[in-house]
C-alpha positions, 0 to 999 in steps of 0.5 A: 500500500505504501509503495503505491501511495509513494508511486502515485505522489511521484507520478503526479509530480512528474505529470505536472512537470511533463505537462509544462514541457510538452503542452505549454509551448513557447511563443513561436518566433515571427517568420524571418523576412526573405533576404532582399537582393542588393543591387550591384555597385556601379561598374561591378560585374554581376555574379553568375547564378548559382549552379549555372554558367556565367552570363555572356560578356556581350549580353544585350541589356534588358529594357527597363521596366516601365511602371504603370502611371499613377491614377489621377487623383479624384477631387474630394467633395466632402473631406477633411483638409489635414490629418487629425485625431479624434478623441472619444473619452468616458469614465472607462475608456479613452479612444483615439481615431484618425480621420485618415481612413476613419480608423481606430488607433488607440483604445485605452482601458482607464481602470486597468493598468499594464506592468508599467502602470499605464492604462492598457491599450487594446490596440497595440503599438508597432503595427505595420503600415500595411496592416488594416487598423480596427474598424477599417473598411475593406472593399472587394475592389482593391483600388477603392480600398486603397482610396478609402484607406488614404482618404481624409474623412470629415469627422462630426467632431474632434472630441466627444465626451461619452455620457454628455449628450449624444455619444455619436461620432460620424465620418464622411467622405465623398468624391467627384466620381460618385464614391461615397463612404459613411461610417457612424459610431455609437459609444456605450449604447444601453449604458454599456461602456465597452460596447460600440455600435457601427453603421457603415456604407460604401456606395458608388453612384448610389449603388452599394459596394460589398466590403469587409470590416477589419478588427485590426491586429491584436486588440490584446494586452501585449505586455502581458502576452509576453508572460509565461504559461502553466502552473510553474511559470511566474505568471500565467497568461493566455496568448492571443487566440481566436474565439467564437461560439456557434452552439453552447460552448466557446471554441478557440483556435490558438495562434499557431493553428490559425493558418490551418483553420483560417475561415469560419462561416455561419451564425455565431453568438459572438466571434472575435479574438481574446487574450488572457484578460481582454476580448474583442468580439463581434455580436452579429445577432441573427445574421450569417457572418464569415470571418477570416483569421490570420496571425500577425506580428507586432513590435512590443517593448520586449520583442515581437508579439504574435497577435490575431487579425481578422476580417468580417463579412456580414449577411446584409448591411452593416447597420447597428452592428455591435462590438465589445472591446473590453475586459473579460469581467464576469458581470460586465460580460453577463450584462451584455450577453449571458453567453459572453461569460464563456470566453472566461476559461474557467475549465471543468469546474466552472460550475463551482468557480462561478458561485465562488467568484460571486461570493468573493465579489460580494464579500469584497463589496464589504471588505474592500480588499480581495486578500482579506475577502479570500480569507473571509471566504475560506473561513466560511467554507471551513465552517461549513465543512466542520461537521463533515471533518469532525465526523471524519476524525471520529471515524478515523479514531474508531478505525484506529481502535479496530486495528487489532481486530482488523489485523487478526482477520488479515493474518488468517488469510495472509498466505492466500493469493489475491486471486484466491476466491477465499480472499473474498471471505476476508473482505466480507468479514472486514465489512461485517466488522466495520458495520457492527462497529459503525465505522466507515473505512473511507471516511478519512478520504471524504474531506479530501475528495470534497477539498480538491474540487474547491482547490482547483476551482480557487486556482481557476478563479484566481488565475482567470478572473480579471477582478484579481488582476493587480489586486493587492493584499498587504506589503509585498503582495501587490498582485493576488493573481501571480506568485508571492515574489518573496515566497513567504506564504508558500513556506508558511503553508508548508509549515502549517501542513507539517503542523497539521500532520502532527495532529492528525491520527497517524499509523505506526507504519514508518513507511507511511509516515515518511510518505505523509511527511514528504507531501508538505515538501512537494506541495511547498515546491509546487505552490512556489509558483502558484497565485499568491491568493491560492496559497493564502487560501490553502494556508488559512484552510490549514490553520482552520483544520489545525484549530478544528483538530484541537477542538476534536481532541478536546471533545473525544480525547487525544489519540493514542500514540502509535506503537513501535513498528515491531509491536504494531497491531496493524495499519490503518487505511486512511487518506491524509486529511486536507483542508476544505 
């Protein structure tokens, strides 16, 4: 039994490490541009082609290529006279448009700061000039697309304060040849600060021209995109990727898989791109949409970053089409569309994570600090678990008292093989003994079975919920979603596990005792890289378990000391108690 326990612990640790190595892959590097051939210096002899003969000495020079003449500029009837910026500002966002092409160049979230203490900008810097910006219109006619991209649109205003009167911004361009483009934005419709409604139309001589709309590259947190991934990383951040939902679950396509699956078409609840904490999404309503994805590389402060660019084509006109550009905050997303909360990847325990997150946010409304709110929620969970934990300790104590009788039954069948049918009689006798004494042999495992789902739910909540992003606690802990920078809380957690084990009824088997003493070391090493909020939860849970163990000992007495290995009456079969 003890060998199997030790083997299971070792294999669990190896599985975690192997997962990081095999499945959490480093960010791919951008493709290198093809080398550009340099023109030979004046008077130099061109080198022969590789693998071929030298060119003849008296070769007739090829005629110079004649470039096609640039089309004559078309007179603009409605346009601006110079390039200018248009600023849109509310309590939550600060958006900057350029009138050249009527495109978005910046979308800052005022309440969310990057690692340098500046507002997060969902439109990353470093976008190549030939890349479309967000909300750029891309007609099927390439010449028209070029003209629209270079046109100086006339804005309805150069500064718009959202919430003060009508939150509408319009751009207009008309040319003498009948080309007309109108683009209108409505900000914070229905009181939702991260929503934008777009209406756009391109006509020539009164006839509509088909076009697509670009999301532009990224709309992602490029500073955080540089972070690592996985349990053993200093911080876990999901790289930008495609996300969409057509049925009941969100589908995701990683950046390095976009080339193999670039196009998606159908009726979607939403479709867009995301990174760990932020989302850009189109909500098409009950209309068919085609989206084309591709990866793009931009220059970030710490090197190239892979982001997502996609273009969308709608069935029907682009009238009052809604976009979401903002944080993956549970309540914010739910207020826009209940299905949008699926973009928060809580994993298989989402049924438990959501109630925990709601409870944590409710407590934080009174406490005002997420660290203390985690402690308060941990206290509530442990108080609810107290009756079950107490019953488990009582049952384990009874099991310990029954060990001489259990050992006597096992000794009578010790010489039989496991495949011998007579072994079934031993199990029957043991179960009859347990039933007679009112003991459940699996009772020691029940608290652990209930504890680990809560643990994993806490991990998902703390690593995914944007509410915990940058949330401070005390002193050196300035962000509960990342590891403790000084590793103080993991060490305290490991010490509390050792203390708890010394209070827990133990078997006299020295091998099992060594296995159980190894567990605090293993958990301490694992939790060095865990979110500090998760470590605080585990540490406080251990303290509650220790206090509850003292209370149990006062109620039913201190457990007897284990006998020496040579004189032991038997071995208790139990699961090590873990905090709730």
